[in-house]
C-alpha positions in Angstrom: 0.0 0.0 0.0 1.4 3.4 -1.0 -0.8 5.3 1.5 -1.7 5.1 5.2 -5.3 5.5 6.2 -4.6 6.3 9.8 -1.6 6.2 12.1 -0.3 7.5 15.4 2.7 9.6 14.9 4.5 12.1 17.2 1.7 11.9 19.8 -1.0 12.9 17.2 -3.3 11.0 14.8 -2.6 11.3 11.1 -5.5 10.5 8.7 -5.8 10.7 4.9 -8.7 13.1 4.1 -11.1 10.9 2.2 -13.4 13.7 1.3 -10.7 15.1 -1.0 -10.0 11.9 -2.9 -9.3 11.2 -5.7 -8.3 14.7 -6.6 -6.0 15.4 -3.7 -4.1 13.1 -1.4 -4.0 15.2 1.8 -3.0 14.0 5.3 -4.5 15.8 8.3 -3.1 15.9 11.8 -5.4 15.6 14.8 -4.1 16.4 18.2 -7.3 16.2 20.4 -10.2 13.9 20.7 -12.8 16.4 19.6 -11.2 16.9 16.2 -11.0 13.1 15.8 -14.8 13.0 16.6 -15.4 15.7 14.0 -13.3 13.7 11.4 -15.4 10.6 12.0 -18.7 12.6 11.8 -17.6 14.4 8.7 -16.5 11.3 6.8 -12.9 12.3 6.6 -12.3 8.8 7.9 -15.0 6.2 7.2 -15.4 2.4 7.0 -16.2 0.4 10.1 -12.8 -1.0 10.9 -11.1 2.4 10.3 -13.7 4.1 12.5 -12.9 1.7 15.3 -9.2 2.5 15.0 -9.9 6.3 15.0 -12.2 6.0 18.0 -9.5 4.2 20.0 -6.9 6.8 19.1 -9.4 9.5 20.0 -9.8 8.0 23.4 -6.0 7.9 23.8 -5.7 11.6 22.8 -8.5 12.5 25.2 -6.9 10.6 28.1 -3.6 12.3 27.4 -5.1 15.7 27.8 -7.2 15.1 30.9 -6.2 17.3 33.8 -7.0 15.5 37.0 -5.7 15.2 40.6 -7.6 12.0 41.4 -8.5 8.8 39.7 -12.2 9.6 40.2 -11.9 12.8 38.3 -9.8 11.2 35.5 -12.3 8.4 34.9 -15.2 10.8 35.0 -13.6 12.9 32.3 -12.6 9.8 30.3 -16.2 8.7 30.2 -17.1 12.1 28.7 -14.4 11.6 26.0 -15.9 8.2 25.2 -19.4 9.6 25.1 -18.4 12.3 22.6 -16.8 9.8 20.3 -19.7 7.4 20.6 -22.2 10.0 19.4 -20.5 10.4 16.0 -22.0 7.6 13.9 -24.6 5.1 15.2 -24.5 2.2 12.7 -20.8 1.0 12.6 -20.4 -1.3 15.6 -16.6 -1.1 15.4 -16.9 2.5 16.8 -18.3 1.2 20.0 -16.1 -1.9 20.0 -13.0 0.3 19.9 -14.2 2.6 22.6 -15.2 -0.3 24.9 -11.9 -2.0 24.4 -10.1 1.2 25.5 -12.4 1.5 28.5 -11.6 -2.1 29.6 -7.9 -1.3 29.4 -8.3 1.7 31.6 -10.5 -0.1 34.1 -8.1 -3.1 34.3 -5.3 -0.7 35.2 -7.2 1.5 37.6 -4.7 0.9 40.4 -1.8 2.3 38.4 -0.7 5.9 38.3 -2.6 8.2 35.8 0.5 8.7 33.6 0.8 4.9 33.3 -2.8 4.6 32.4 -2.4 7.2 29.7 0.6 5.4 28.2 -1.2 2.1 28.3 -4.2 3.6 26.4 -1.8 5.0 23.8 -0.2 1.6 23.3 -3.6 -0.1 23.1 -4.7 2.3 20.3 -1.6 1.6 18.3 -2.1 -2.2 18.9 -5.6 -2.0 17.5 -4.3 -0.3 14.4 -1.6 -3.0 13.9 -4.0 -5.8 14.6 -6.4 -4.5 12.0 -3.8 -4.9 9.3 -3.2 -8.5 10.2 -6.9 -9.2 10.5 -7.6 -7.9 7.0 -4.8 -9.9 5.5 -6.3 -13.0 7.0 -9.8 -12.1 5.7 -8.1 -11.8 2.3 -6.6 -15.2 2.5 -9.8 -16.9 3.4 -11.9 -15.0 0.9 -9.5 -15.5 -2.0 -10.4 -19.2 -1.9 -13.9 -18.2 -3.0 -12.8 -16.2 -6.0 -12.4 -18.3 -9.1 -9.8 -17.8 -11.8 -10.9 -15.2 -14.3 -13.7 -13.9 -12.1 -15.4 -10.5 -12.5 -16.1 -9.3 -9.0 -18.8 -6.7 -8.2 -18.2 -4.6 -5.1 -20.3 -1.8 -3.6 -19.0 1.2 -1.6 -15.4 1.1 -0.4 -14.3 -1.7 1.9 -10.6 -1.3 1.1 -7.5 0.0 2.7 -9.3 3.4 3.1 -12.0 1.7 5.2 -9.5 -0.1 7.4 -6.0 0.5 8.8 -4.6 -0.7 5.5 -5.4 -3.8 3.5 -9.2 -3.9 3.4 -12.0 -6.4 3.9 -13.9 -6.8 0.7 -11.0 -5.3 -1.3 -8.7 -7.4 0.9 -10.3 -10.5 -0.6 -9.9 -9.0 -4.1 -6.3 -8.0 -3.4 -5.4 -11.5 -2.1 -7.0 -13.2 -5.2 -5.0 -10.8 -7.4 -1.8 -11.4 -5.4 -2.4 -15.2 -5.8 -2.1 -14.7 -9.6 -5.8 -15.1 -10.4 -6.7 -13.2 -13.5 -9.6 -11.2 -12.0 -11.2 -7.9 -12.7 -13.6 -5.7 -10.7 -16.8 -3.8 -11.4 -17.2 -1.0 -8.8 -20.6 0.5 -8.1 -20.2 4.3 -7.8 -22.2 4.2 -4.5 -24.4 7.3 -4.3 -24.6 9.7 -2.6 -21.0 9.9 -1.3 -19.6 8.1 -4.4 -17.2 6.0 -2.3 -17.0 3.5 -5.2 -16.2 6.1 -7.8 -13.9 8.2 -5.7 -12.2 5.7 -3.4 -12.5 2.0 -4.6 -11.6 2.9 -8.2 -8.7 5.0 -6.9 -7.4 2.2 -4.7 -7.7 -0.6 -7.3 -6.2 1.3 -10.1 -3.1 2.1 -7.9 -2.9 -1.7 -7.3 -3.0 -2.4 -11.0 -6.2 -4.4 -10.7 -8.4 -4.0 -13.8 -11.4 -1.9 -12.7 -14.6 -0.8 -14.4 -16.8 1.9 -12.8 -20.6 1.6 -13.1 -23.4 3.6 -11.7 -25.5 1.8 -9.0 -28.5 1.2 -11.3 -26.4 -0.7 -13.8 -25.6 -3.7 -11.6 -28.7 -5.7 -12.6 -28.0 -5.2 -16.3 -24.5 -6.7 -16.1 -25.6 -9.5 -13.9 -28.4 -10.5 -16.3 -25.9 -10.6 -19.1 -23.6 -13.0 -17.2 -20.8 -10.5 -16.8 -20.6 -10.7 -13.0 -19.1 -13.8 -11.4 -19.7 -12.9 -7.7 -20.2 -10.0 -5.4 -18.0 -9.1 -2.3 -18.9 -6.3 0.1 -17.9 -5.1 3.5 -20.1 -4.6 6.6 -20.7 -2.1 9.3 -22.6 -4.4 11.7 -23.6 -8.1 11.5 -26.5 -9.3 13.7 -26.5 -12.8 15.4 -28.5 -14.3 12.6 -26.3 -13.0 9.8 -28.3 -10.0 8.8 -25.8 -7.4 7.7 -25.9 -3.6 7.6 -23.7 -2.1 4.9 -23.7 1.0 2.8 -27.1 2.0 1.3 -27.7 0.1 -1.9 -26.1 -3.2 -0.7 -29.5 -4.8 -0.2 -30.5 -4.1 -3.8 -27.2 -5.7 -5.0 -27.9 -8.8 -2.9 -31.4 -9.2 -4.2 -30.2 -8.9 -7.8 -27.4 -11.4 -7.1 -29.9 -13.9 -5.7 -32.2 -13.5 -8.7 -29.3 -14.1 -11.1 -27.8 -17.0 -9.1 -24.6 -15.1 -8.3 -22.8 -15.7 -5.0 -23.0 -12.7 -2.6 -20.2 -12.6 0.0 -19.7 -10.3 3.0 -16.2 -9.7 4.3 -15.7 -8.3 7.8 -13.7 -8.7 11.0 -15.1 -10.5 14.0 -15.2 -7.1 15.7 -18.1 -6.2 13.3 -20.3 -8.9 14.7 -23.0 -7.7 17.1 -24.3 -10.9 18.6 -26.3 -8.9 21.1 -28.8 -8.2 18.3 -30.9 -11.1 17.3 -31.6 -9.8 13.8 -30.9 -6.8 11.4 -34.2 -5.1 12.3 -32.6 -4.0 15.5 -29.5 -2.3 13.9 -29.7 1.5 14.2 -29.6 3.2 10.8 -27.9 6.5 10.5 -29.6 9.2 8.4 -27.4 11.9 7.1 -28.0 15.5 5.8 -30.2 16.1 2.8 -27.5 18.2 1.1 -25.5 15.0 0.5 -28.3 14.0 -1.9 -29.2 17.4 -3.4 -25.7 18.5 -4.0 -22.5 17.0 -5.5 -19.3 18.9 -4.6 -21.3 21.9 -3.7 -23.3 21.9 -6.9 -27.1 21.8 -6.5 -28.6 19.0 -8.6 -32.2 18.9 -7.2 -34.9 21.6 -6.9 -34.5 23.8 -3.8 -36.7 22.7 -1.0 -37.4 19.2 -2.2 -38.0 16.6 0.6 -35.1 14.2 1.0 -34.5 10.9 2.8 -30.8 9.9 3.2 -30.3 6.7 5.1 -26.6 5.9 5.0 -27.0 2.1 5.4 -29.5 -0.7 4.7 -29.8 -4.2 6.0 -29.3 -7.3 3.8 -31.1 -10.3 5.2 -29.0 -13.4 5.8 -31.0 -15.4 3.3 -29.3 -13.4 0.5 -25.8 -13.9 1.8 -23.8 -16.8 0.4 -21.1 -16.6 3.0 -19.5 -14.3 5.6 -15.7 -14.1 5.5 -13.9 -13.3 8.7 -10.3 -13.5 9.9 -11.2 -16.7 11.7 -12.8 -18.4 8.8 -15.8 -18.6 6.5 -19.4 -19.1 7.7 -22.3 -20.1 5.6 -25.7 -21.7 6.2 -26.5 -21.6 9.9 -25.1 -18.1 10.7 -26.5 -18.0 14.2 -24.4 -21.0 15.2 -21.4 -20.4 12.9 -20.9 -16.7 13.9 -21.0 -17.6 17.6 -18.3 -20.2 17.0 -15.9 -18.0 15.1 -16.3 -15.1 17.6 -15.0 -17.1 20.5 
């Protein structure tokens, strides 16, 4: 990879600004937790695993800057830091997973000096970023076994290095298949309204030298019906206990089209994206974002002023449309409720 999505450097968090891609490759420096929260909310960093890393690093920054004479004061302020970060985006469970993991480290070391706790939190945030890269490579290795030689793979949104700490989940599968020497190509949905497929996925894959064709979201069914798509691979922002999966808006439509055309539909995600506390996808909270994201593109108005807009950022694909879920611990298909529980242990 010739770019870094997020990293801890010189006691600050460095993130590539994904709102400026593909036109500009700009890296921003964040030195406090509130600016990290704003970056998550503003989609400067996005993608469930990357959001989890960012949240953990935000907690570490917040802990570093807390002024407290007592442990009680420190932990009270740390809880506020976590609350601010947790309010940024509701659907991606990795956000809450990252925050909770940091809170557990703090609590487990409550008997230590405050400076020691701060240092341990910084180390844990860096560890989460490093682990994510290993996890994504393992997802890629498992998933590549499902991609046949000569396949044309359709992907929706961006589940690549930009959505993680580096290698990617869905694009990790594609990368691993490409690295294994399989002669594959990719169809990337543009993914309205944020155009993550057009701006980010195409940018990533072209840098990797993987043949990529960009299509608008409403073209997927056309190419499936003509036999031009071999399989679909997407990421996930939250997976319920029964396998129902929340991912970028439009994923459900792709899954239904794939089922109609007898095309395998795969979900690639780390175990940290599983939310086994939710029995099904109907309980997954769905973020709704500002109307301007639909009515404007790059500041240019494309709809009548004052028109009513709905802008859910995610939808839920029922498990019955999913051929398999690919994780770092293996591939699950069929009985998701039992299989997901086993691999999460």
